[in-house]
Each structure stands twice: as structure tokens, then as C-alpha cells.
C-alpha positions as CSV (number, residue, x, y, z in Angstrom):
1,M,-37.6,11.7,3.9
2,R,-34.4,9.6,4.0
3,A,-33.3,7.7,0.9
4,L,-32.6,4.7,3.2
5,C,-36.3,4.3,3.7
6,V,-36.7,3.6,0.0
7,L,-33.4,1.7,-0.6
8,A,-33.5,-0.6,2.4
9,L,-37.0,-0.9,3.6
10,G,-39.2,-0.5,0.5
11,A,-41.4,2.4,-0.5
12,C,-42.4,4.8,2.3
13,T,-46.1,5.2,3.1
14,T,-48.1,7.7,5.0
15,T,-51.3,5.6,5.3
16,G,-52.1,2.2,6.8
17,S,-51.4,0.6,10.2
18,P,-48.5,1.7,12.3
19,L,-46.3,-1.2,11.2
20,S,-47.0,-0.7,7.6
21,R,-46.4,3.1,7.9
22,S,-43.1,2.6,9.8
23,N,-41.6,0.2,7.3
24,A,-39.5,-1.0,10.2
25,Q,-36.4,-3.1,9.8
26,V,-36.7,-6.3,11.9
27,E,-33.7,-7.9,13.5
28,A,-33.5,-10.9,15.9
29,H,-30.7,-12.3,17.8
30,V,-30.9,-15.8,19.4
31,D,-28.4,-16.9,22.1
32,P,-27.4,-20.5,22.8
33,D,-29.5,-20.4,26.0
34,R,-32.5,-19.8,23.8
35,S,-33.0,-16.2,24.8
36,V,-34.1,-13.8,22.0
37,E,-33.6,-10.1,21.4
38,L,-35.8,-8.5,18.8
39,T,-35.7,-4.9,17.4
40,L,-37.8,-2.9,15.0
41,T,-35.9,0.1,13.7
42,T,-37.5,2.8,11.5
43,W,-36.2,5.9,9.8
44,N,-39.6,6.7,8.4
45,D,-42.7,8.0,10.3
46,L,-41.0,7.6,13.7
47,A,-44.2,8.7,15.5
48,A,-46.3,5.9,14.1
49,L,-44.1,3.3,15.8
50,R,-43.3,5.3,18.9
51,D,-47.0,6.1,19.6
52,V,-48.2,2.5,19.5
53,M,-45.2,1.3,21.6
54,T,-46.0,4.0,24.2
55,A,-49.6,2.8,24.2
56,G,-48.5,-0.9,24.6
57,E,-50.2,-1.9,21.3
58,I,-47.2,-3.6,19.7
59,T,-46.9,-7.3,20.6
60,A,-44.0,-9.6,19.7
61,T,-44.0,-13.4,20.2
62,V,-41.8,-16.4,19.6
63,D,-43.7,-19.7,19.2
64,G,-46.7,-18.0,20.7
65,Q,-44.8,-16.9,23.9
66,P,-44.8,-13.1,24.4
67,L,-41.6,-11.1,24.5
68,L,-41.1,-8.3,27.0
69,V,-40.4,-4.7,26.0
70,D,-36.8,-3.8,26.6
71,M,-37.2,-0.3,27.8
72,S,-33.4,0.3,28.0
73,Q,-33.1,-0.2,24.2
74,T,-36.4,1.4,23.2
75,G,-36.5,5.0,22.1
76,T,-35.5,7.7,19.6
77,F,-31.8,7.8,18.9
78,D,-29.1,9.8,17.0
79,N,-30.8,13.2,17.5
80,G,-34.2,11.9,16.3
81,D,-32.7,10.1,13.3
82,H,-34.4,6.8,14.0
83,Y,-36.7,5.0,16.5
84,V,-36.1,1.5,17.9
85,A,-38.7,-0.7,19.5
86,A,-36.9,-3.5,21.4
87,F,-38.2,-6.7,22.9
88,M,-36.5,-9.6,24.8
89,T,-37.2,-13.0,26.3
90,A,-38.6,-12.9,29.8
91,P,-35.7,-13.4,32.3
92,E,-37.2,-16.6,33.8
93,A,-37.3,-18.1,30.3
94,T,-33.6,-17.6,29.4
95,R,-32.3,-20.6,31.3
96,E,-31.7,-23.8,29.3
97,N,-35.0,-25.5,28.5
98,P,-34.8,-29.3,29.0
99,M,-37.5,-29.9,26.4
100,P,-36.3,-30.4,22.8
101,P,-36.6,-27.3,20.7
102,P,-39.2,-27.2,17.9
103,D,-38.0,-28.0,14.3
104,V,-39.6,-24.8,13.1
105,S,-40.1,-21.6,15.2
106,T,-42.3,-18.6,14.4
107,I,-41.5,-15.0,15.2
108,A,-44.6,-12.7,15.0
109,I,-45.1,-9.0,15.5
110,S,-48.5,-7.3,15.5
111,D,-50.0,-3.8,16.0
112,G,-53.5,-5.2,16.2
113,E,-54.1,-4.5,12.5
114,T,-51.0,-5.7,10.7
115,T,-49.1,-8.8,11.6
116,W,-45.7,-9.7,10.3
117,S,-44.4,-13.2,10.9
118,A,-41.6,-15.5,9.8
119,K,-40.8,-19.2,10.2
120,I,-37.2,-20.3,10.8
121,D,-35.9,-23.8,10.9
122,H,-33.9,-25.0,13.9
123,M,-33.8,-21.5,15.4
124,F,-33.0,-22.9,18.9
125,A,-30.8,-25.8,17.8
126,N,-27.5,-25.5,19.7
127,D,-26.1,-28.5,17.9
128,L,-22.5,-27.3,17.2
129,A,-20.1,-30.2,18.0
130,P,-16.8,-31.7,16.7
131,T,-17.2,-34.4,14.1
132,V,-14.7,-36.6,16.0
133,P,-13.2,-36.3,19.6
134,L,-11.0,-33.3,20.0
135,I,-7.3,-33.7,19.2
136,I,-4.2,-31.4,19.2
137,G,-4.1,-30.3,15.6
138,T,-6.8,-29.9,13.0
139,N,-10.4,-30.3,14.2
140,V,-13.7,-30.0,12.3
141,F,-16.8,-28.8,14.0
142,E,-20.2,-29.3,12.3
143,W,-23.3,-27.2,12.9
144,P,-26.0,-29.4,11.4
145,S,-28.8,-26.9,11.6
146,G,-26.5,-24.5,9.7
147,A,-27.3,-26.6,6.6
148,S,-30.9,-25.5,6.7
149,A,-32.3,-24.4,3.4
150,N,-35.5,-22.7,4.7
151,P,-34.2,-20.2,4.0
152,Q,-30.6,-20.5,3.2
153,T,-28.3,-20.1,6.3
154,T,-24.6,-19.4,6.5
155,I,-22.1,-19.4,9.4
156,T,-20.7,-15.9,9.3
157,Y,-18.5,-15.8,12.5
158,A,-16.7,-18.2,14.7
159,C,-14.1,-18.2,17.5
160,V,-12.2,-21.1,19.0
161,A,-10.5,-20.5,22.4
162,V,-8.3,-22.8,24.5
163,D,-7.5,-22.3,28.1
164,G,-4.5,-20.0,28.4
165,S,-4.4,-18.7,24.9
166,A,-6.0,-16.0,22.8
167,P,-9.0,-17.1,20.7
168,A,-8.7,-17.6,17.0
169,C,-11.6,-15.9,15.1
170,E,-12.9,-15.7,11.6
171,G,-15.6,-13.4,10.3
172,E,-16.2,-10.0,9.0
173,G,-13.2,-7.8,9.8
174,V,-11.2,-10.6,11.5
175,H,-9.2,-13.4,9.9
176,D,-7.0,-15.9,11.7
177,A,-5.1,-18.5,9.7
178,A,-5.9,-21.1,12.4
179,I,-9.7,-21.2,11.7
180,A,-11.9,-21.4,8.6
181,I,-15.7,-21.4,8.2
182,S,-18.0,-22.7,5.5
183,Q,-21.7,-23.6,5.1
184,Q,-22.1,-25.6,8.3
185,F,-18.5,-26.3,9.2
186,I,-15.8,-24.7,11.3
187,T,-12.2,-26.0,10.8
188,A,-9.7,-25.0,13.5
189,T,-6.1,-25.9,14.4
190,I,-6.0,-26.4,18.1
191,S,-3.0,-26.6,20.4
192,G,-2.8,-26.9,24.1
193,A,-2.1,-29.3,27.0
194,S,-4.1,-32.5,27.4
195,G,-7.3,-31.8,29.3
196,A,-7.3,-28.1,28.3
197,R,-10.8,-26.7,28.0
198,V,-11.9,-25.7,24.4
199,R,-14.7,-23.3,23.7
200,V,-16.2,-22.7,20.2
201,D,-18.6,-19.9,19.5
202,G,-20.4,-19.4,16.2
203,E,-23.0,-17.3,14.6
204,R,-25.1,-17.9,11.5
205,N,-27.4,-15.6,9.6
206,V,-30.9,-16.4,8.4
207,N,-33.0,-13.9,6.5
208,P,-36.6,-15.2,6.0
209,E,-39.2,-13.1,4.2
210,A,-42.1,-12.1,6.4
211,S,-45.7,-12.9,5.8
212,G,-48.1,-10.0,5.8
213,N,-46.1,-7.9,3.3
214,G,-43.5,-7.3,5.9
215,P,-39.7,-7.0,5.6
216,Q,-37.1,-9.7,6.0
217,F,-36.5,-10.8,9.6
218,I,-32.7,-10.4,9.7
219,T,-31.9,-13.1,12.2
220,T,-28.5,-14.0,13.9
221,I,-28.4,-17.4,15.6
222,A,-25.6,-18.1,18.0
223,A,-24.3,-21.5,19.2
224,R,-21.6,-22.7,21.6
225,Y,-19.7,-25.9,22.2
226,T,-17.4,-26.6,25.2
227,G,-15.2,-29.6,25.6
228,A,-11.6,-30.7,26.4
229,L,-8.5,-31.9,24.6
């Protein structure tokens, strides 16, 4: 039995419901168009999760709306090392929704016996924008929902691109002197011709604890702003 099962996911079990036996790591990715990708990855008792997925007994929802099984990303990987159960937003639901997003969203996963759920503030808030109109020089972009404290959230990656030039990025493994990130702010030095299109992409991480004695829901939320100098 792999040490990772104990170190990253908690004590391994051989009894209980499929979710509790698998001790799966839960990860969610939310795009600016409000589409969601959700994965459950287990290195422990792969058959427990695989069998209920094959039987269609695992359900995943966001704000009560079911996610679809992503068959292309579901299966056993790395020579049987781990099993991934993947879900995604229905294609017809990925277009921009004209209705305002809820202040608090709920992700839930159930095998019919055990349910894990987590609440995340402003999960669908694509509210990244400059604090003043864009200028040539130093600009500050604020992501107000990045200041959420339920739980703590932090911008971890950002890129600023201007037509005709390579993007400046800041985050793990990449550092450009023209851009800096902090709690809910992105500061970038921008140059270009008047009227040039500017695109800012950011990601923030939120890791709420799950109810139902589940793991953290490791959540990455993306946002995008487009404008012009």
C-alpha cells in the first residue's frame, strides 16, 4: 500500500462505502465561462472507485446541477498506479450564463452512501478588472472575489498579453519582472500602441474542507479580462 495514501489522503481503509474506502483526492477547475472539470484520484483500493464508476453509482453536482462523466479522462493510469474518475459540465451549459452567479456555490460527490460536499464563495465570479482605465505603463488589476476568506484564497498565476508581444507571466516556475501578483491584485507594466488589445488571465486556489469526513476540494478558479489601451 502506497505511503502517499497515508501522507496525502489520510489513513487508508478497507471497509465502508466506496468513497470512504478510496480516500480519493478531489480536484476542481473552474473556467471563466463557468465550465467545471472535477476529478477524483485514488492510489488506494482502486477497484472500489472503479466499480462504482462503471456501475454509474457516483454522482457529482455543482449547485444541484449534475456533471457528466468525462470518459476520456476516466480510467486506470500509470500501469495501474492510480484510478481517476473525471466529470465535466454538460457542453450546453458551458456558454456564458446571463444570470448572476450565486455568492456561494456547492460541489457535491456521492456514492449513494457517503456524500462529500464543499461550499466555495464566488466560485463563478469572473470579476477581474483594472482599477482604473488601462494606460501605457503600470496598471493594477483587482480580482475582488480573490479576497474571499471562506476559505482563504490566493492568486497563484497570472499572464498579461498585448497584441503583437509575448505575454508576461508570474507563477510557479515562471517569473517576469513586468508582472507581480498578491492576494487579489495583479500589477503589470504594459506597453503597446494605442488601441492595442490587452488580455489578462489569472488563477486562484481555494481549498475548502469537505463535509462528510471527506478530503479538501483542491479548487483552481480561473478568470479573464480583455480590454484595450
